[in-house]
BAGU-73083 format. One record per residue: x, y, z of N, C-alpha, C in turn; residue in one letter; residue number from 0. Coordinates in nm, 2 decimals, decimal comma. Layout:
# residues N
((X; Y; Z); (X; Y; Z); (X; Y; Z); "A"; NUM),
...
# end
This chain:
# residues 170
((-2,93; 2,75; 1,41); (-2,89; 2,74; 1,36); (-2,94; 2,56; 1,30); "M"; 0),
((-3,04; 2,53; 1,40); (-3,10; 2,44; 1,35); (-3,19; 2,44; 1,23); "R"; 1),
((-3,24; 2,58; 1,18); (-3,29; 2,57; 1,04); (-3,21; 2,53; 0,93); "N"; 2),
((-3,07; 2,66; 0,98); (-2,99; 2,55; 0,85); (-2,95; 2,46; 0,80); "L"; 3),
((-2,96; 2,36; 0,94); (-2,91; 2,24; 0,96); (-3,01; 2,17; 0,90); "M"; 4),
((-3,15; 2,22; 0,92); (-3,22; 2,20; 0,85); (-3,32; 2,19; 0,66); "I"; 5),
((-3,21; 2,35; 0,61); (-3,22; 2,31; 0,47); (-3,12; 2,27; 0,39); "F"; 6),
((-2,98; 2,27; 0,48); (-2,92; 2,18; 0,47); (-2,91; 2,05; 0,38); "A"; 7),
((-3,02; 1,93; 0,49); (-3,01; 1,87; 0,50); (-3,11; 1,82; 0,35); "A"; 8),
((-3,20; 1,91; 0,37); (-3,30; 1,90; 0,27); (-3,26; 1,94; 0,12); "I"; 9),
((-3,14; 1,98; 0,10); (-3,07; 2,00; -0,01); (-2,95; 1,79; -0,05); "L"; 10),
((-2,94; 1,80; 0,05); (-2,83; 1,71; 0,04); (-2,95; 1,59; 0,01); "I"; 11),
((-3,07; 1,56; 0,07); (-3,17; 1,50; -0,05); (-3,23; 1,54; -0,11); "G"; 12),
((-3,20; 1,54; -0,17); (-3,26; 1,67; -0,33); (-3,15; 1,63; -0,38); "L"; 13),
((-2,95; 1,69; -0,34); (-2,87; 1,59; -0,45); (-2,95; 1,48; -0,42); "G"; 14),
((-2,91; 1,36; -0,33); (-2,96; 1,24; -0,38); (-3,03; 1,20; -0,50); "T"; 15),
((-3,11; 1,26; -0,44); (-3,22; 1,24; -0,51); (-3,27; 1,21; -0,63); "F"; 16),
((-3,22; 1,39; -0,74); (-3,17; 1,36; -0,84); (-3,10; 1,35; -0,92); "M"; 17),
((-2,99; 1,31; -0,86); (-2,89; 1,23; -0,86); (-2,99; 1,06; -0,92); "A"; 18),
((-2,97; 1,00; -0,85); (-3,07; 0,87; -0,86); (-3,15; 0,89; -1,01); "Q"; 19),
((-3,25; 0,99; -0,95); (-3,32; 1,03; -1,15); (-3,31; 0,98; -1,24); "M"; 20),
((-3,15; 1,09; -1,24); (-3,08; 1,08; -1,36); (-3,02; 0,95; -1,38); "A"; 21),
((-3,03; 0,92; -1,29); (-2,93; 0,77; -1,36); (-3,03; 0,62; -1,42); "D"; 22),
((-3,17; 0,70; -1,40); (-3,27; 0,65; -1,48); (-3,32; 0,67; -1,56); "K"; 23),
((-3,34; 0,86; -1,58); (-3,36; 0,88; -1,68); (-3,24; 0,83; -1,78); "M"; 24),
((-3,11; 0,83; -1,73); (-3,06; 0,82; -1,91); (-2,96; 0,68; -1,87); "S"; 25),
((-2,96; 0,68; -2,03); (-2,92; 0,51; -2,08); (-2,81; 0,48; -2,06); "P"; 26),
((-2,81; 0,34; -2,02); (-2,60; 0,30; -1,95); (-2,63; 0,29; -2,13); "A"; 27),
((-2,47; 0,25; -2,17); (-2,36; 0,23; -2,29); (-2,45; 0,13; -2,28); "P"; 28),
((-2,41; 0,13; -2,47); (-2,48; -0,04; -2,49); (-2,37; -0,13; -2,47); "A"; 29),
((-2,17; -0,07; -2,47); (-2,08; -0,19; -2,44); (-2,12; -0,21; -2,29); "S"; 30),
((-2,15; -0,14; -2,23); (-2,10; -0,13; -2,10); (-2,25; -0,16; -1,99); "S"; 31),
((-2,28; -0,27; -1,96); (-2,44; -0,35; -1,86); (-2,39; -0,24; -1,76); "P"; 32),
((-2,34; -0,20; -1,70); (-2,30; -0,08; -1,57); (-2,25; 0,05; -1,60); "S"; 33),
((-2,29; 0,09; -1,51); (-2,21; 0,25; -1,50); (-2,10; 0,25; -1,41); "P"; 34),
((-1,97; 0,24; -1,47); (-1,84; 0,24; -1,43); (-1,80; 0,37; -1,27); "K"; 35),
((-1,70; 0,37; -1,26); (-1,63; 0,51; -1,21); (-1,58; 0,56; -1,23); "K"; 36),
((-1,56; 0,68; -1,26); (-1,54; 0,80; -1,34); (-1,36; 0,78; -1,26); "A"; 37),
((-1,25; 0,69; -1,36); (-1,09; 0,68; -1,30); (-1,05; 0,83; -1,31); "S"; 38),
((-0,90; 0,91; -1,20); (-0,83; 0,98; -1,22); (-0,88; 0,97; -1,40); "T"; 39),
((-0,84; 0,93; -1,43); (-0,88; 1,03; -1,62); (-0,95; 1,17; -1,63); "E"; 40),
((-1,07; 1,15; -1,55); (-1,18; 1,25; -1,58); (-1,16; 1,36; -1,55); "T"; 41),
((-1,00; 1,39; -1,52); (-0,99; 1,52; -1,43); (-0,85; 1,56; -1,54); "V"; 42),
((-0,94; 1,63; -1,70); (-0,84; 1,64; -1,78); (-0,75; 1,71; -1,78); "G"; 43),
((-0,76; 1,85; -1,68); (-0,65; 1,96; -1,66); (-0,64; 1,98; -1,53); "R"; 44),
((-0,49; 2,02; -1,46); (-0,53; 2,09; -1,36); (-0,40; 2,21; -1,41); "A"; 45),
((-0,36; 2,25; -1,37); (-0,33; 2,44; -1,47); (-0,35; 2,52; -1,33); "S"; 46),
((-0,23; 2,49; -1,25); (-0,19; 2,58; -1,14); (-0,31; 2,55; -1,05); "G"; 47),
((-0,45; 2,61; -1,05); (-0,56; 2,58; -0,92); (-0,63; 2,60; -0,96); "R"; 48),
((-0,68; 2,53; -1,12); (-0,80; 2,55; -1,20); (-0,80; 2,36; -1,23); "S"; 49),
((-0,90; 2,35; -1,24); (-0,94; 2,18; -1,25); (-1,09; 2,12; -1,33); "L"; 50),
((-1,08; 2,04; -1,49); (-1,11; 2,05; -1,53); (-1,14; 1,90; -1,59); "D"; 51),
((-1,33; 1,89; -1,51); (-1,33; 1,75; -1,50); (-1,46; 1,74; -1,60); "I"; 52),
((-1,42; 1,57; -1,69); (-1,50; 1,54; -1,79); (-1,66; 1,45; -1,70); "S"; 53),
((-1,75; 1,43; -1,80); (-1,86; 1,32; -1,62); (-1,80; 1,23; -1,71); "P"; 54),
((-1,88; 1,18; -1,68); (-1,90; 0,99; -1,64); (-1,98; 0,96; -1,75); "D"; 55),
((-1,99; 0,83; -1,76); (-2,10; 0,73; -1,83); (-2,25; 0,80; -1,77); "A"; 56),
((-2,25; 0,81; -1,63); (-2,39; 0,85; -1,63); (-2,44; 0,96; -1,64); "R"; 57),
((-2,27; 1,10; -1,67); (-2,31; 1,21; -1,71); (-2,28; 1,35; -1,55); "G"; 58),
((-2,21; 1,25; -1,43); (-2,22; 1,27; -1,29); (-2,03; 1,30; -1,35); "H"; 59),
((-2,05; 1,38; -1,22); (-1,89; 1,43; -1,27); (-1,85; 1,37; -1,12); "F"; 60),
((-1,74; 1,32; -1,13); (-1,64; 1,24; -1,02); (-1,49; 1,21; -1,01); "Q"; 61),
((-1,48; 1,27; -0,95); (-1,32; 1,32; -0,90); (-1,21; 1,30; -0,78); "A"; 62),
((-1,11; 1,22; -0,79); (-1,01; 1,11; -0,68); (-1,02; 1,27; -0,63); "D"; 63),
((-0,99; 1,26; -0,45); (-0,96; 1,36; -0,34); (-0,91; 1,29; -0,31); "G"; 64),
((-0,88; 1,36; -0,13); (-0,77; 1,34; -0,10); (-0,84; 1,41; 0,08); "R"; 65),
((-0,81; 1,29; 0,20); (-0,89; 1,42; 0,34); (-0,73; 1,29; 0,33); "I"; 66),
((-0,69; 1,37; 0,45); (-0,59; 1,33; 0,58); (-0,46; 1,19; 0,43); "E"; 67),
((-0,45; 1,28; 0,37); (-0,33; 1,20; 0,26); (-0,46; 1,02; 0,23); "G"; 68),
((-0,58; 1,02; 0,23); (-0,60; 0,91; 0,21); (-0,70; 0,93; 0,09); "Q"; 69),
((-0,77; 0,86; -0,09); (-0,75; 0,87; -0,16); (-0,88; 0,85; -0,14); "R"; 70),
((-1,02; 1,00; -0,22); (-1,16; 0,94; -0,17); (-1,27; 0,98; -0,23); "V"; 71),
((-1,34; 0,94; -0,30); (-1,38; 0,91; -0,47); (-1,51; 1,00; -0,46); "N"; 72),
((-1,50; 1,18; -0,53); (-1,63; 1,22; -0,48); (-1,69; 1,19; -0,61); "F"; 73),
((-1,86; 1,23; -0,62); (-1,95; 1,31; -0,68); (-1,95; 1,44; -0,65); "V"; 74),
((-1,92; 1,57; -0,70); (-1,93; 1,69; -0,72); (-2,07; 1,73; -0,73); "I"; 75),
((-2,12; 1,74; -0,63); (-2,27; 1,78; -0,65); (-2,31; 1,90; -0,54); "D"; 76),
((-2,35; 2,04; -0,66); (-2,37; 2,18; -0,65); (-2,51; 2,13; -0,58); "T"; 77),
((-2,58; 2,05; -0,59); (-2,72; 2,03; -0,52); (-2,73; 2,03; -0,35); "G"; 78),
((-2,52; 1,98; -0,33); (-2,54; 1,93; -0,20); (-2,53; 2,06; -0,11); "A"; 79),
((-2,56; 2,08; 0,02); (-2,49; 2,25; 0,07); (-2,34; 2,13; 0,11); "S"; 80),
((-2,36; 2,07; 0,22); (-2,19; 2,01; 0,25); (-2,16; 1,87; 0,20); "L"; 81),
((-2,03; 1,89; 0,22); (-1,95; 1,74; 0,12); (-2,04; 1,72; 0,26); "V"; 82),
((-2,01; 1,53; 0,21); (-2,15; 1,43; 0,25); (-2,05; 1,25; 0,24); "A"; 83),
((-2,00; 1,17; 0,36); (-1,94; 1,09; 0,32); (-2,03; 0,98; 0,40); "L"; 84),
((-2,01; 0,86; 0,32); (-1,98; 0,76; 0,39); (-1,94; 0,71; 0,58); "N"; 85),
((-1,98; 0,57; 0,64); (-1,89; 0,54; 0,68); (-1,75; 0,53; 0,67); "E"; 86),
((-1,81; 0,41; 0,54); (-1,64; 0,36; 0,50); (-1,57; 0,44; 0,44); "K"; 87),
((-1,55; 0,52; 0,41); (-1,46; 0,59; 0,30); (-1,43; 0,71; 0,41); "S"; 88),
((-1,57; 0,73; 0,58); (-1,42; 0,85; 0,69); (-1,34; 0,72; 0,76); "A"; 89),
((-1,38; 0,66; 0,76); (-1,30; 0,52; 0,87); (-1,14; 0,54; 0,81); "A"; 90),
((-1,15; 0,55; 0,65); (-1,03; 0,49; 0,64); (-0,89; 0,64; 0,68); "R"; 91),
((-1,01; 0,75; 0,67); (-0,89; 0,83; 0,75); (-0,91; 0,88; 0,89); "F"; 92),
((-0,93; 0,76; 0,93); (-0,91; 0,76; 1,09); (-1,11; 0,84; 1,16); "G"; 93),
((-1,23; 0,87; 1,09); (-1,31; 0,95; 1,12); (-1,44; 0,86; 1,15); "L"; 94),
((-1,42; 0,80; 1,28); (-1,50; 0,68; 1,35); (-1,63; 0,75; 1,39); "R"; 95),
((-1,71; 0,82; 1,38); (-1,83; 0,90; 1,45); (-1,92; 0,82; 1,56); "P"; 96),
((-1,87; 0,90; 1,69); (-2,00; 0,77; 1,83); (-2,10; 0,74; 1,76); "S"; 97),
((-2,20; 0,61; 1,80); (-2,37; 0,68; 1,82); (-2,38; 0,80; 1,83); "R"; 98),
((-2,39; 0,85; 1,93); (-2,41; 1,03; 2,02); (-2,38; 1,11; 1,90); "G"; 99),
((-2,27; 1,15; 1,85); (-2,24; 1,22; 1,68); (-2,31; 1,21; 1,66); "D"; 100),
((-2,41; 1,10; 1,63); (-2,49; 1,07; 1,48); (-2,64; 1,17; 1,51); "Y"; 101),
((-2,64; 1,33; 1,57); (-2,73; 1,38; 1,58); (-2,76; 1,50; 1,54); "N"; 102),
((-2,77; 1,52; 1,38); (-2,79; 1,61; 1,32); (-2,86; 1,50; 1,18); "A"; 103),
((-3,02; 1,58; 1,18); (-3,11; 1,50; 1,12); (-3,12; 1,57; 0,98); "M"; 104),
((-3,14; 1,48; 0,87); (-3,10; 1,49; 0,75); (-3,20; 1,40; 0,60); "V"; 105),
((-3,27; 1,46; 0,57); (-3,36; 1,43; 0,40); (-3,26; 1,34; 0,31); "T"; 106),
((-3,31; 1,23; 0,31); (-3,28; 1,23; 0,22); (-3,33; 1,14; 0,08); "T"; 107),
((-3,28; 1,06; -0,03); (-3,41; 1,04; -0,11); (-3,44; 0,92; -0,09); "A"; 108),
((-3,36; 0,88; 0,05); (-3,44; 0,72; 0,09); (-3,44; 0,74; 0,29); "N"; 109),
((-3,52; 0,86; 0,30); (-3,57; 0,89; 0,37); (-3,49; 0,98; 0,46); "G"; 110),
((-3,58; 0,97; 0,58); (-3,49; 1,04; 0,73); (-3,38; 1,00; 0,73); "T"; 111),
((-3,29; 1,03; 0,80); (-3,17; 0,99; 0,88); (-3,07; 1,06; 0,98); "I"; 112),
((-3,04; 1,06; 1,10); (-2,91; 1,06; 1,18); (-2,78; 1,10; 1,04); "K"; 113),
((-2,70; 1,17; 1,08); (-2,58; 1,20; 1,05); (-2,49; 1,32; 1,15); "A"; 114),
((-2,38; 1,25; 1,14); (-2,25; 1,29; 1,27); (-2,21; 1,43; 1,20); "A"; 115),
((-2,21; 1,50; 1,25); (-2,16; 1,67; 1,21); (-1,92; 1,65; 1,21); "R"; 116),
((-1,92; 1,72; 1,12); (-1,75; 1,69; 1,17); (-1,66; 1,83; 1,06); "T"; 117),
((-1,60; 1,79; 1,08); (-1,51; 1,94; 0,98); (-1,42; 1,90; 0,94); "R"; 118),
((-1,32; 1,92; 0,84); (-1,24; 1,79; 0,75); (-1,15; 1,94; 0,77); "L"; 119),
((-0,99; 1,90; 0,82); (-0,90; 2,01; 0,83); (-0,85; 2,05; 0,72); "A"; 120),
((-0,87; 1,89; 0,54); (-0,86; 1,98; 0,45); (-0,84; 1,89; 0,32); "M"; 121),
((-0,93; 1,91; 0,24); (-0,96; 1,88; 0,16); (-0,87; 1,85; 0,01); "I"; 122),
((-0,82; 1,78; -0,06); (-0,73; 1,81; -0,21); (-0,80; 1,74; -0,32); "E"; 123),
((-0,83; 1,83; -0,39); (-0,89; 1,82; -0,51); (-0,78; 1,78; -0,63); "L"; 124),
((-0,69; 1,71; -0,71); (-0,56; 1,75; -0,84); (-0,51; 1,92; -0,77); "G"; 125),
((-0,52; 1,98; -0,83); (-0,42; 2,10; -0,74); (-0,47; 2,21; -0,65); "G"; 126),
((-0,59; 2,17; -0,63); (-0,71; 2,24; -0,51); (-0,68; 2,25; -0,45); "I"; 127),
((-0,65; 2,34; -0,32); (-0,65; 2,24; -0,14); (-0,74; 2,35; -0,08); "V"; 128),
((-0,86; 2,30; 0,00); (-0,95; 2,43; 0,06); (-0,96; 2,33; 0,20); "V"; 129),
((-0,95; 2,40; 0,29); (-0,89; 2,37; 0,39); (-1,03; 2,41; 0,52); "R"; 130),
((-1,01; 2,36; 0,66); (-1,14; 2,31; 0,74); (-1,33; 2,35; 0,63); "D"; 131),
((-1,31; 2,22; 0,62); (-1,49; 2,20; 0,56); (-1,54; 2,15; 0,65); "V"; 132),
((-1,69; 2,21; 0,66); (-1,81; 2,17; 0,73); (-1,84; 2,05; 0,64); "E"; 133),
((-1,89; 1,91; 0,74); (-1,86; 1,80; 0,65); (-1,99; 1,72; 0,75); "A"; 134),
((-2,08; 1,58; 0,65); (-2,16; 1,53; 0,75); (-2,08; 1,37; 0,72); "L"; 135),
((-2,11; 1,25; 0,81); (-2,10; 1,11; 0,78); (-2,22; 1,09; 0,79); "V"; 136),
((-2,24; 1,03; 0,73); (-2,44; 0,93; 0,71); (-2,39; 0,72; 0,72); "L"; 137),
((-2,42; 0,72; 0,75); (-2,43; 0,53; 0,77); (-2,42; 0,41; 0,62); "P"; 138),
((-2,34; 0,37; 0,57); (-2,28; 0,35; 0,42); (-2,45; 0,33; 0,40); "D"; 139),
((-2,50; 0,30; 0,44); (-2,66; 0,22; 0,36); (-2,73; 0,37; 0,32); "E"; 140),
((-2,73; 0,47; 0,35); (-2,78; 0,59; 0,35); (-2,73; 0,68; 0,21); "A"; 141),
((-2,60; 0,59; 0,23); (-2,54; 0,74; 0,11); (-2,32; 0,66; 0,07); "L"; 142),
((-2,41; 0,55; -0,09); (-2,33; 0,48; -0,17); (-2,18; 0,51; -0,21); "S"; 143),
((-2,23; 0,66; -0,29); (-2,19; 0,79; -0,31); (-2,13; 0,95; -0,22); "E"; 144),
((-1,91; 0,90; -0,19); (-1,89; 1,13; -0,16); (-1,95; 1,14; -0,18); "N"; 145),
((-2,07; 1,26; -0,12); (-2,11; 1,41; -0,25); (-2,01; 1,53; -0,21); "L"; 146),
((-1,93; 1,56; -0,26); (-1,83; 1,72; -0,29); (-1,89; 1,86; -0,29); "L"; 147),
((-2,00; 1,89; -0,21); (-2,11; 1,97; -0,20); (-2,02; 2,16; -0,15); "G"; 148),
((-2,17; 2,27; -0,13); (-2,08; 2,35; -0,12); (-2,02; 2,35; -0,05); "L"; 149),
((-2,01; 2,28; 0,10); (-1,88; 2,34; 0,17); (-1,79; 2,37; 0,13); "S"; 150),
((-1,78; 2,30; -0,01); (-1,61; 2,27; 0,00); (-1,60; 2,33; -0,15); "F"; 151),
((-1,71; 2,38; -0,21); (-1,73; 2,43; -0,42); (-1,68; 2,62; -0,31); "L"; 152),
((-1,81; 2,65; -0,20); (-1,85; 2,76; -0,17); (-1,68; 2,83; -0,15); "S"; 153),
((-1,56; 2,76; -0,11); (-1,45; 2,82; -0,13); (-1,39; 2,87; -0,24); "K"; 154),
((-1,38; 2,78; -0,32); (-1,31; 2,84; -0,48); (-1,39; 2,92; -0,53); "L"; 155),
((-1,28; 3,00; -0,60); (-1,31; 3,11; -0,66); (-1,39; 3,14; -0,75); "K"; 156),
((-1,45; 3,03; -0,86); (-1,49; 3,03; -0,94); (-1,56; 2,88; -0,95); "R"; 157),
((-1,73; 2,82; -0,94); (-1,73; 2,68; -1,04); (-1,85; 2,69; -1,14); "Y"; 158),
((-1,77; 2,61; -1,28); (-1,88; 2,68; -1,39); (-1,91; 2,49; -1,41); "E"; 159),
((-1,97; 2,48; -1,49); (-2,02; 2,38; -1,61); (-2,06; 2,51; -1,80); "Y"; 160),
((-1,93; 2,46; -1,83); (-1,87; 2,47; -1,97); (-1,86; 2,42; -2,05); "A"; 161),
((-1,94; 2,36; -2,21); (-1,84; 2,31; -2,23); (-1,86; 2,15; -2,23); "R"; 162),
((-2,04; 2,15; -2,14); (-1,96; 2,00; -2,13); (-1,93; 1,90; -2,01); "G"; 163),
((-1,83; 2,03; -1,98); (-1,71; 1,98; -1,89); (-1,76; 2,09; -1,74); "R"; 164),
((-1,72; 2,02; -1,57); (-1,69; 2,08; -1,51); (-1,54; 2,19; -1,47); "L"; 165),
((-1,54; 2,32; -1,45); (-1,44; 2,36; -1,42); (-1,41; 2,39; -1,24); "V"; 166),
((-1,35; 2,35; -1,21); (-1,33; 2,47; -1,13); (-1,22; 2,56; -1,00); "L"; 167),
((-1,19; 2,62; -1,00); (-1,08; 2,73; -0,94); (-1,06; 2,74; -0,84); "E"; 168),
((-0,94; 2,76; -0,85); (-0,95; 2,84; -0,70); (-0,81; 2,94; -0,69); "Q"; 169),
# end
């Protein structure tokens, strides 16, 4: 179990690092001085239990989801082993880990930090609902954007990048 958590932490760190590197490598649009977060408009189509997501200005796939009925913005990160939430987002739906809960070591682009393990009863994303999702809560300074990782994606029928869009299907 310890090796699995170390592996998950490394993958989360690698995913965060790659996202930061992509930000540095992709130029911002001339008409916009700073990249904007994608709104729910990036979710192009939700038919049945399929979701078609366009990239934002940075080339990231973002989508608004819900946890415990509260809106949460996610960057979909196939390089992250688990769903990772910052403390501010987790607090909005009542998840406030105590100091003692931060006992999982996670390696990110910002270094090694402690995270709190948790399980989320349900994550909703468009018409897709996934139950019993393993997640981590990280300090706000270590995680600026919530990551929707493989603990969510692996419970789908499929997820793929096709024709410049990310397709999720349940």
